[in-house]
C-alpha positions in Angstrom: 5.3 -79.1 74.7 8.0 -80.3 72.2 9.0 -79.2 68.7 9.1 -82.2 66.3 12.3 -82.3 64.2 13.5 -85.5 62.4 11.2 -87.6 64.6 12.6 -86.1 67.8 10.6 -83.9 70.3 12.8 -81.0 71.4 11.4 -79.8 74.8 11.6 -76.3 76.1 14.0 -75.5 78.9 13.2 -72.7 81.4 15.9 -70.0 81.7 16.6 -68.3 85.1 15.3 -65.0 83.7 11.9 -66.6 83.1 12.3 -66.9 79.3 12.4 -70.3 77.6 14.7 -71.8 75.1 14.7 -74.8 72.9 16.6 -77.9 74.1 18.7 -78.0 70.9 21.7 -76.8 73.0 21.8 -80.3 74.6 22.0 -81.9 71.2 24.7 -79.5 69.8 27.4 -82.1 70.2 25.5 -84.1 67.5 23.6 -81.4 65.5 25.3 -78.0 65.0 24.4 -74.8 63.2 25.8 -76.0 60.0 24.4 -79.6 60.0 21.0 -79.1 58.3 19.1 -76.1 56.9 16.0 -77.0 58.8 17.9 -77.0 62.1 19.4 -73.6 61.2 15.9 -72.3 60.5 14.7 -73.5 63.9 17.7 -71.9 65.6 17.2 -68.6 63.8 13.5 -68.5 64.7 14.3 -69.3 68.3 17.0 -66.6 68.5 14.5 -64.0 67.1 11.8 -65.3 69.6 14.2 -65.0 72.5 15.2 -61.5 71.4 11.5 -60.4 71.3 11.0 -62.0 74.7 14.0 -60.0 76.0 12.6 -56.8 74.5 9.2 -57.4 76.2 10.9 -58.2 79.5 13.0 -55.0 79.5 10.6 -52.9 77.4 11.2 -49.6 79.2 14.9 -49.9 79.2 15.1 -51.0 75.5 12.5 -48.4 74.4 14.6 -45.6 75.9 17.7 -47.0 74.2 15.8 -47.2 70.9 14.8 -43.5 71.3 18.3 -42.4 70.5 18.3 -44.3 67.2 14.8 -43.0 66.5 15.9 -39.4 66.9 19.0 -40.0 64.8 17.1 -41.7 62.0 14.3 -39.0 62.0 17.1 -36.4 61.8 18.5 -38.1 58.8 15.2 -38.2 57.0 14.4 -34.6 57.8 17.9 -33.4 56.8 17.6 -35.1 53.4 14.1 -33.7 52.9 15.3 -30.2 53.8 18.3 -30.6 51.5 16.2 -31.7 48.6 13.7 -29.0 49.2 16.4 -26.3 49.2 18.0 -27.8 46.1 14.7 -27.8 44.2 14.0 -24.2 45.3 17.4 -22.9 44.1 17.2 -24.8 40.8 13.6 -23.5 40.2 14.8 -20.0 40.8 17.5 -20.4 38.2 15.1 -22.1 35.8 12.7 -19.2 36.3 15.3 -16.9 34.7 15.4 -19.2 31.7 16.9 -22.6 31.9 16.9 -23.0 28.1 18.1 -19.4 27.5 21.2 -18.5 25.6 22.5 -14.9 25.8 24.9 -13.5 23.2 26.6 -10.1 23.4 29.6 -8.1 22.3 31.7 -7.1 25.4 34.5 -5.2 23.6 36.2 -4.4 20.4 39.7 -5.4 19.2 42.5 -4.4 21.5 44.3 -2.3 18.8 41.3 -0.4 17.4 38.5 1.6 18.8 36.0 0.4 16.1 33.3 -1.7 17.6 31.9 -4.8 15.8 28.5 -5.3 17.2 26.3 -8.2 16.0 23.5 -7.4 13.6 20.1 -8.6 12.7 21.6 -10.6 9.9 23.6 -12.5 12.5 20.3 -13.2 14.4 18.7 -14.5 11.2 21.7 -16.6 10.4 21.5 -18.2 13.8 17.8 -18.9 13.3 18.5 -20.6 10.0 21.5 -22.7 11.1 20.8 -23.7 14.7 18.3 -26.4 15.0 15.9 -26.6 18.0 15.5 -22.9 18.5 12.2 -22.1 20.2 12.5 -18.3 20.2 14.9 -15.5 19.4 14.9 -11.8 20.1 17.4 -8.9 19.7 17.8 -6.1 22.2 18.8 -2.5 21.8 18.6 0.1 24.5 18.5 3.8 25.1 18.1 6.0 28.2 15.3 8.5 28.6 14.0 11.0 31.2 10.3 10.2 31.9 8.0 12.5 33.8 6.8 10.7 37.0 4.5 13.5 38.4 5.0 16.3 40.8 7.3 18.0 38.3 9.9 15.3 38.7 11.6 13.2 36.0 12.9 9.6 36.2 15.8 8.2 34.2 14.6 4.9 32.7 16.1 2.4 30.3 14.1 1.7 27.1 14.7 -1.7 25.5 13.6 -2.5 22.0 12.9 -6.2 21.8 10.8 -8.7 19.8 7.6 -10.2 21.3 9.4 -13.5 21.9 11.5 -11.8 24.5 8.7 -12.4 27.0 8.9 -16.2 26.4 12.7 -16.3 26.6 12.9 -14.4 29.8 9.9 -15.9 31.5 8.2 -12.6 32.2 4.9 -12.5 34.1 2.4 -10.0 32.8 0.6 -8.5 35.8 -1.9 -6.3 34.0 -2.8 -5.7 30.4 -0.9 -7.6 27.7 2.5 -7.9 26.1 2.9 -6.5 22.6 2.6 -9.1 19.9 3.8 -9.8 16.4 1.1 -7.6 14.9 2.2 -4.6 17.0 5.7 -5.2 15.9 4.8 -5.4 12.2 2.6 -2.3 12.3 5.3 -0.4 14.2 2.7 0.3 16.9 3.8 2.8 19.5 3.0 0.7 22.5 5.0 0.0 25.7 5.2 -2.4 28.6 6.4 -1.2 32.0 8.0 -3.0 34.9 5.9 -3.3 38.0 8.2 -1.1 39.9 8.1 1.7 37.4 4.3 1.5 37.0 3.8 1.8 40.7 6.1 4.8 40.9 4.4 6.6 38.1 0.8 5.7 38.5 0.4 4.1 41.9 -0.6 0.6 40.7 0.0 -1.7 37.8 -3.7 -1.6 36.7 -3.8 2.2 36.8 -1.0 2.3 34.3 -2.9 0.5 31.5 -4.1 2.9 28.8 -2.0 5.8 30.0 0.4 7.6 27.7 4.0 8.6 28.0 6.5 10.2 25.7 9.7 8.5 24.7 12.0 10.5 22.5 9.3 13.0 21.8 6.9 10.3 20.5 3.7 9.4 22.4 3.4 5.7 23.5 0.4 3.9 25.0 1.0 1.7 28.0 -0.6 -1.7 27.2 0.8 -3.9 30.0 3.0 -4.2 33.1 5.3 -7.1 33.9 7.9 -8.5 36.3 10.6 -11.1 36.2 9.3 -14.5 37.4 12.0 -14.9 39.9 14.3 -12.5 41.8 17.7 -12.1 40.0 19.3 -10.0 42.7 20.5 -7.4 40.3 22.1 -9.8 37.8 19.9 -9.2 34.8 19.2 -6.4 32.3 15.8 -5.9 34.0 17.2 -5.7 37.5 17.0 -2.0 38.0 13.2 -2.0 37.8 13.1 1.3 35.8 12.7 -0.4 32.4 10.3 0.1 29.5 9.9 -2.4 26.7 8.9 -1.4 23.2 8.8 -3.2 19.9 12.2 -3.6 18.3 10.8 -2.3 15.0 9.8 1.0 16.7 13.1 1.3 18.6 14.8 1.9 15.3 13.2 5.4 15.2 15.7 6.3 18.0 18.6 4.0 17.2 19.3 3.9 13.4 21.3 1.1 11.9 21.1 -2.6 12.0 23.3 -3.5 14.9 22.0 -5.0 18.2 23.6 -4.9 21.6 22.4 -8.3 22.8 20.7 -11.4 21.4 18.5 -13.8 23.3 17.7 -17.4 22.3 15.6 -20.2 23.8 16.0 -23.8 23.0 13.1 -26.3 22.9 15.2 -29.0 24.6 17.5 -28.3 27.6 20.0 -30.9 26.3 20.6 -28.8 23.2 21.6 -25.7 25.1 25.3 -26.5 25.4 25.9 -27.5 21.8 23.7 -24.7 20.6 25.8 -22.2 22.6 29.0 -23.4 20.9 27.4 -23.3 17.5 26.0 -19.7 18.0 29.5 -18.5 19.1 31.0 -20.1 16.0 28.5 -18.5 13.7 29.1 -15.0 15.2 32.9 -15.4 15.0 32.7 -16.6 11.4 30.7 -13.6 10.3 32.9 -10.9 11.9 36.5 -9.8 12.1 38.9 -12.3 13.6 39.8 -9.9 16.4 36.3 -9.4 17.6 35.3 -11.1 20.8 31.7 -12.4 21.4 30.4 -13.9 24.6 27.7 -16.5 24.3 26.5 -17.7 27.7 23.8 -20.0 29.3 22.7 -21.0 32.7 23.6 -24.7 32.4 26.9 -24.2 34.3 25.1 -22.2 37.0 22.6 -25.0 37.4 25.3 -27.5 37.8 27.2 -25.5 40.3 24.0 -24.8 42.3 23.2 -28.5 42.3 26.7 -29.5 43.5 26.6 -26.8 46.2 23.2 -28.0 47.5 24.4 -31.6 47.5 27.5 -30.6 49.5 25.4 -28.8 52.1 23.1 -31.8 52.4 26.1 -34.0 52.9 27.4 -31.8 55.7 24.0 -31.9 57.4 23.9 -35.6 57.0 27.2 -35.9 58.8 25.8 -33.8 61.7 22.8 -36.1 61.8 25.1 -39.2 61.8 26.5 -38.0 65.1 23.1 -38.4 66.7 23.0 -42.0 65.4 26.5 -42.7 66.8 25.3 -41.4 70.2 22.3 -43.7 69.9 24.6 -46.6 69.0 26.7 -46.0 72.1 23.5 -46.1 74.1 22.7 -49.5 72.6 26.2 -50.8 73.4 25.9 -49.5 77.0 22.5 -51.2 77.6 23.6 -54.4 76.0 26.7 -54.6 78.2 24.4 -54.1 81.2 22.1 -56.8 79.8 25.0 -59.3 79.4 26.0 -58.7 83.0 22.4 -59.2 84.2 22.1 -62.4 82.2 25.4 -64.0 83.2 23.9 -67.1 84.7 21.6 -67.6 81.7 24.6 -67.5 79.4 26.4 -70.0 81.6 23.4 -72.3 81.6 23.2 -72.1 77.8 26.8 -72.9 77.4 26.5 -75.8 79.9 23.8 -77.4 77.9 25.8 -77.1 74.6 25.3 -73.7 73.1 28.3 -72.6 71.1 30.0 -69.2 71.3 28.7 -68.4 67.8 25.1 -69.0 68.9 25.5 -66.8 72.0 27.1 -64.1 69.9 24.3 -64.3 67.4 21.6 -64.1 70.1 22.9 -60.9 71.7 23.7 -59.4 68.3 20.1 -60.1 67.2 18.8 -58.3 70.3 21.0 -55.2 69.5 19.9 -55.1 65.9 16.3 -55.5 67.0 16.6 -52.4 69.3 18.2 -50.5 66.5 15.7 -51.5 63.9 12.7 -50.6 66.1 14.3 -47.2 66.7 15.0 -46.9 63.0 11.5 -47.7 61.8 9.9 -45.3 64.4 12.4 -42.7 63.3 11.5 -43.1 59.7 7.8 -42.7 60.5 8.6 -39.6 62.5 10.9 -38.2 59.8 8.3 -38.7 57.0 5.5 -37.3 59.1 6.6 -33.7 58.4 6.9 -33.7 54.6 3.8 -35.9 54.3 1.8 -33.5 56.5 2.9 -30.5 54.5 1.9 -32.3 51.2 -1.4 -33.4 52.6 -2.5 -30.2 54.4 -0.8 -27.5 52.1 -0.1 -27.0 48.5 3.6 -27.4 48.9 4.9 -30.5 47.2 7.8 -31.3 49.5 10.2 -33.9 47.8 10.5 -37.2 49.6 13.4 -39.5 48.9 12.8 -43.2 48.8 16.5 -43.7 48.8 16.8 -41.9 52.2 14.4 -44.3 53.7 16.4 -47.3 52.5 19.6 -45.7 53.7 18.0 -45.0 57.1 17.0 -48.7 57.4 20.5 -49.8 56.4 22.3 -47.4 58.7 20.1 -48.3 61.7 20.8 -52.0 61.1 24.5 -51.2 60.8 24.4 -49.2 64.1 23.0 -52.3 65.8 25.6 -54.6 64.3 28.6 -52.3 65.0 27.6 -51.3 68.6 26.2 -54.7 69.4 29.3 -56.6 68.5 31.3 -55.8 71.6 28.5 -56.9 74.1 27.8 -60.0 71.9 31.5 -60.9 71.9 31.7 -60.4 75.7 28.8 -62.8 76.2 30.2 -65.4 73.8 33.6 -65.5 75.6 32.2 -66.0 79.1 33.4 -69.0 81.0 30.4 -71.2 81.7 31.5 -72.4 85.1 32.2 -68.9 86.4 28.9 -67.7 84.9 26.9 -70.4 86.7 28.4 -69.3 90.0 27.7 -65.6 89.3 25.5 -63.9 91.8 
């Protein structure tokens, strides 16, 4: 059976290995790889067909070789998935504290005077008027009280006077009851919200605390809700101790006279406005107080950036570890291809005898190496994606999947085939045809 090309039938020639190849090698003295695009297309198709025939002939050997690349590629996909999942988890934890939150406070007074210069409610109102994009704002003042917890024992707790918007700024989860609102604040209602830890210590459960009374500074307060921070802050927030009671700021003035506040909390409607708003708030506070006073205005943007960079660095390290597996798989490809070249020495000699060029021989064996690597890469990608896809399908966890990692895996597996298939291909291309034909 011939292949018609420019009116010429190109018959098939049987190889010693049992495969077949097109008779274009006999015509290579007149028609080469670069003569005509149609000829190049036929040669390319024939090279791919021979590579597939070789794979089928040595399927067990090549499948075991592709296994190394498959494991390496699957490791790469899994590592990227784990890295992305860990990164999202860390960033979600930080965002849970308040990604748009800005925290302002007065750490110390002037170095040469003991007089403190705390911010005031007028400062808070000035910030609300001058800074655009503010979604919420709340002052904070604190006092320490001894609260009876039963059994004749008392517990030292911290009482914070805040505005109702404090809950929104700090992303607090109300576990039972409700958080005090603007009406409670305007009416100076003596209501309180307890942390989950304190409620359990005093009343057993969060639900049991609702409606109970406690005395703060000699005044009776009704517990209307219990809450907790949305994420664990590992002792790095004002609520970390767990023994905290929140009351309306307007009521806290019964215990703390004056107009000063210890801390101010703000939340921006747009995360991109956090950094410029932080600088603006600091400038407003400095302009309204003595030149020697120092105010700190902070946000979590820098922490988010550092956390993202750290997660990316850890992912890169894990990728380098996974790359070692791919290198081992590539060495397996090189080893099996060298053995294949030796086994097909007479075939190479026959191809060269009928006119095949060194470039064509090199391309043939390089194509076979890349085919092994690609098959292993595709199977590895399927294996690597099976874990996150299964978790997304069978559970509620939305594991992130990187499309870029899939493309990188394909590219790397191809590169492994090219790099580690070059030496065997070059060895085959430089074989002497006469010696090859006499090889036993």
